N, C-alpha and C positions, 0 to 999 in steps of 0.2 A: 532903856531913854534915851535920847541926843536934846541939846537945845542951843537953837538957833535962834538971835537976835532978840534973843529974853525969853525964847516960848520953847514949850516944850516940844516935843513933837516922838510920836510913835509911830516902829515901825509898820508898815503896811498888812502880814501877815497880821499881828497883833489886831487889828482893826477890822481886819472882815473878819477873827474866829468874836470878839467882842459881838460886831451885827448878825452874825448867825444862833448867838448866844441869846441875844435880845428878841431873835423872829421868834424860839423853839420856844421859848418862853409864857409867847404868846396863847400859841395853837398846834397842837400835835401831829395835827396832819396837812399846816397850812404853813407853805414856806413865806412867804406871802400872795397879797390879792391875787395876782397869776397862776399860782404853779399848787401841784399835788400833790403832795407825798407819801409815799406807799410805807405802811408801819411795818410790814411783815419784810420787803426787800428792801427800803428805803431809795425805793425809783420815787423820779420828781415827774409827774404825768403836766403834759401844758394845760390852759387855759381849755375848760370843754370836754375833759377825759378825764376818765377815773381809774381807781385800779380794778385790774382783772381779781377776782373772787376767789378764783387756784391754780391765778398762772401767773409769772412774773413780765409781765407786759399791761399797757397801759390802753383804756377802751372809752369806747364814747362815753359818756352820759347812756345812760341806761339802753345801751345795747348788749346785744348777744356777747356772751362771758362772763357777765356780772354774780351769777345765779339765781338770778331770778328770771323764770317764765313771764316773758311780757305779750300784747297782746303779737300775734303773728310769729311768735317761736312755739316748739309741739314741746322743746326741752332749755337748761340750760346749765350747764355745768362746771360754770363758773368759768373756762377756760375758750377758748378759738382754736384747737386742734381738732382734727377728723379721726373716726376710727376709733372712739373711746366709748364708742354707744349713743355721742350726741356730735350734729355734725358742728364744722366750725362753724356756720350762720344761725345756727340754730334750728333747722325749719328740717332735720330728721333726726328720728329716731335712731337712723342705719337701722332698719331693722326691715326684710327683702319683705318687699309685697305694699309699699309705701309710696308707689310709681315716683319713686328716688333715687337715681342709681350713685349710690354709693361707692364709688372706687376705694378708698380706704379699705375698704371693709371686704375689698375684693368681688365688688359686683360689676357685672361687664350689659345688666340688665335688669332691668325690672319694671312686670309688668301689670304690677298692684295686684295680685293674687303671687299664692304657694301650689300652683297647679304646675307640675311636669308634663311636658309633651305640646306643649303651647308654643315652642320656639322660647321659650325663657323657664328655664325650672326650677324647683320650690326651694332653689339656694342661691336664686336669683344670678345663671348662667347662661349664657348662650347657648343653646340646644343642638351644636352642630360639629359634627366630625370633625377630629383631628384637636379638640380640647383636652385631649387626658382624661377628662370622662368619659365613661360608660352610660351613655342618655338611656334607657331600656325602653322609658318612653316613646321615642322616637326612631326606635326596632334597632339602637346599636346592636353589637353585638359583640364589640370589641373597641377602645380608642388609645393608640401606643402615637396618637400626635398626629402632624401633617404624614402624608405619604404612606408607604407602605413599610411595613416591618415584617420578620419571618412567620407571625401568625396573625394578621392581620392587614385584609388589604385597606388599599387608604381611602373605602366608600364604610370604612367601620362594620366594614361583617367577615367572619371568621374567614382566614388564607386555607381552600384547600384544591386541589388540582382536578378540575372538573366543575370549576366554580366560572367560566366562560373569564375571569380574570386576570392577566400575568402580571403576576409577581414578583418583579427584579428580583426585591430582596431575598425573596425564598429561593434565589436562584429559579425561578421558571423561564423558558424561551419562548412559550406557544402555553393557550390554554381553550378548551375547547368545550364549552359549555354540555354539562351530562355527560362527560365523555366518561367511558367506566373503564375503557381498556383501549390499546392502538389504536391511533387515526393513519391515514396516508402524511398529514401532516404533521404530527405531534401525539413524541410518547406519551405513555398511560403516568410517567413521569414528570410532565409539566416540558421534558426539551424538544428539543429538536431530534427526529429521528436522522443519522446518518451512521453507517455503516462503522464499526470501528469501538462502538461506544456501550460492548457488553453487553447492551438489550437488543433481543432479536422484534423485530416488531415487523408482520407476516405480509403490514399492507403496505407496505414500505420500498420501491427502486431505487437502488444503489447505482445511479447516472442512467445517460439512455438506452445500453443496453444492454440492460441492469436487469434479471429476475426478482423479484420479493424476495427478503429475508429470508433464506434456510437456518439459520445462524447467527453468532453474534460473540465471536472469544475476542472482539478486541485487536485479535492482527492474526496471523498465519500462525493455522496447529494442525494434527495431523487428522483434525476432524472437520475443520474449518475453513473458508478461506480468509484470507482481510481484504484490506482495500487498496491494493496495488494500483488497481486498472484503473485508467483517470476516465473510459468509456463508463465503466459498469460494469461490463462484461467478468463475468464470476464472483465476482466482491459478495461477500458474506453467501456463499454459497455450499456445501460439502466439494470436497476438493472432488473433481476425475484430471486423472490424465486425458487428454481431448478437450477439455474444457474453455482452452484460450486462456485461462489463467494460470500462472505460472506459482504454487506453492512450494517451495523450498522446503516445507514442513512436513509436506506430505507422500508417502510412501509408497509407491505404486504397487499395487495389485500384484499377485504371485510370488512362485519363489524366485524367481530372478528378476524378481521388481526393485529398484531400487529408488532415493529419496528421488523428487521430480529437477532436473537439472532445466527445463526449460519447457515452455508448452506453447506454443502455435497455431493450438484448437487443429491445427492440420500435418501432413507431410511437408514439409520447408526445408531447405538448406540449408537451413542454422535449427532445424529441431524436427526429430522425432516425433509422429502422433500416438496412439493407439492400437494398431493394429497387430500389435503382441499379446493382447489381452482373450482372445481366447484361442490362442495356439498352444501349441507345446513345447515353446519358448517362454511359456508363462510369467509374459510382464518384461521378457528381455527385449533393454534396448527403449521398453517405453517413455516418452517423455525424457529424452536423454539428447545428448547434441551427437550427432550421426558421425559414424565412420567406416567403412567399409572392414566390413568383418566383426561388427557389434553381434550378429543374429539376428537383425532389426531392415529387413527390406524398406527402404524409403525410396520410390520413383522418382522422389524429385532434387534429387542428393546427387549430386557429380563427384567423387572421390576423391584429391590433390592430383596433380599432375597433370602437363599440358597434353596425354595424351587419355585421362576418362575419360567412360560415359558415364551416363546418367543410370545406379544402378536398377540392372534386372532378376537380381536376388543375391543376399546373403544369407548364406549358411552358416556364418562362425567363420568359416575353415573352405580348405577344397575340400568338393564334394564331389561325384557324376554328374548332380546338375549345375554347380555353380565353384567359378574360383571365389580363394578367400581374397588374400590381400597381400601378398607375395611380393610387388612387384613397385610395392609404395616408396619404398630406398632406392627404389633399380633407378639403371637406365632410361629402362622403358618407362617412369614417369605414371605411373596408376592404368598403364591398358593393360585392360582382360581384367582389372580387378570390379570383385560383386559382379559380371558378366558373365550368362550362359557359355561355359564353355564350350570351346569347339579348336580342332586344331589346327592351328593357319591361325589364330590368336595373337601369339606372339608370350603368352601366358602360359607358362609348366604348372600346370594340374594333375600332380602325381595320382590323383584321385579320379581321372578321369580315363576310360577306354574311349579311342575315337571309333570303334570297332561296333561299339555298343549298338545294340543286345546282342552282335554274335560276338562269340569267345575273341579275347583278344589283350592286345600289353596295354596295362597303360602306358601314359606321354612317358617317355622319355627325352624328350627335349621340343621345344620352340618357339620356334625364331619368326614365326609367321609368315615365313615364305620355304623355298627351297634353300639350304646351305650346303658348305660342304662337309657341314659335321652333322647336319640336321635337317630327313624328310620335312618337308610344308605337307599340303592339304592341298596336293593337285590329282588329276589323273592317277588311279594305283590300288594296288591290294592296299582296305582302310587299315589291316594290322600294322601295315607297316611307315603309318603318318605316321608324323612327329614320333619317327624312333629314328636313333643313326642310320646312317645310311651304307647299306651294304646289296655286291648285286644278286641277283636273285630271291632280292624280298618283294619283287612284284611290284615295285614302283619305282620310276624314273623319276632320278633326280638327276636336272641336266648338270647341278652344280660340283657333282660327286663325278671322282674319280677314281676308278676300282684298283686301278693300277698304280694311286698314288699320282703326287702332284706333276709327276711327267709323261702322265697317260692321258690317253681322252677324255672327256664322263663322259658321263651315261646316255647312251643314247636311244637305247630298250631299256627292258625289264621283265621279261613276262614271268618270272617267279624261275623258270627253267628254259630248257633249250627249244626252240622252238622253229621251222622254217625262217624267219625270220627274222628271229633275232638269238643272237648267244643265250647261257644261263652261266651259271658260275660255276659248270665241271673244272677238269681239269684242263693247262693251257695256257695261252698265253695270256695274262692278266689285262693287257692293253688288248686285247681282242674281247676280253666279256662282256655282260650287256653293251654288244653294239650289234650292229647288223651281219647275220652272218653271211661269208664270204670266204668261198675256195682259198683254203694259201695263208687263212689270216692265223694260222698257230694256232686254233682251237678247233677241237674236233666236237660238232655238233652234228648228231646221228641221227635228226632229224632231213638233213638235206644234204648231207655228205655221208660214203662210204669211210672216208678217213677226212687226213688232211697233212698234208705229205712234209707242212711246217711245224706240226705236234710234235711236241716230245716225244712221244710211240706215233711215228706215222704208220710204223706198218702195224702195228700191235692188231687193233680193228679188223685188219685183212684174215688172218690167218692161212692158214693150210699154205704156206708159201706163198702168198701172191702177196704183192705189193701194193703202195701207197702210190697211183701215178700224179703228174699235177695238176687234173682234171678231179684231184678231190674220190676217184675211182678204183676199187682194189683191183688188180692185174694179176697175171700170173708173167713171172717176167721172160724177157723174150728172149 
């Protein structure tokens, strides 16, 4: 305590404390005429407000929260809180069916009754699909919330393939109502049909040129084509050489069949078809890249080489009826390969007999024409054609010189002496296979009695006769 001008001065805090103490001594609840103090909590309520019965708040005098049910109230639990059985305004006991929407207790509807199936359930929840509650009275079968789920459609019906609803959450791509098996547009597992999906749909056509699926192994296998053809041809069909689908896993039937190397559906320059299926070749060359000598006659295939022609045959080797492939790497550049053999084709086929069906030797040579070392295919003895030339073989080879390079070429060859042609008997080589002339040094018995220039000019005459210049045998004069 201080003293100022002879007066004692109390500290301000002490003065306030004395004032409060004096006020409290006059009433346990009243601070002064304008405030109300709550005994339980020490809260001071302003004029016209009183302490709540069961809450640390001030309420208007006579209002909800004083613990007394007044007119207009249906309950009063002494607080202004909802969700405890009495709403904060004391007008609802927060029970379902009282026509009051009590959100604090989870209601989202209240139609004044507790009956299911009228839009608001007996628990005062809206009966709508997607509320996570199975409202059986509203014919719901399931409810997993908004949208589809694996087992429940968005309309709260159990998901099943064939219900006519596409449930994407369950992986459905399509759904035909009351479908019990595949359709043209939807598999029975509610996915779009596709060749290669491991599901055989007999109504689905894979592409504009495709046939209904006969199999589906998900790709090419030995027993089923995959989905490689953009047009659909052959896709998801049982494989067959000649079907226009190349299935590298498919082995062509037959003892000589191999895995398909190609399949154009017919014979082409690039691929053999299926012509050997029922032949003695037993599948040889079927659906293989063509080559002369493969044992498959592909008339659309021209072997390599500038002189090659489309195949006329293919016996896989030289035969009496077909040339093989011997000219592939020769200067002939494919000439005669896989052609019907003939003497003069420029192909030496040692199995071919030009004189066939008569007896005769096989080809010994074939230059495609007469040459000094090979007869061609001109007029003359068939057995001499495509043989090494010799005078007396019955074939006139104008390129062949019986007497060697210094002698004349053959002018004739009857295979023997004739009045018009020397044969190949004793005498001057240069006169052999030439027109018969007296004095040519070759005794041609068909038109001469002797020849004065022959090696033994008088021998043919005998009995002391001599050969005169006219090739006549005469007695010496």
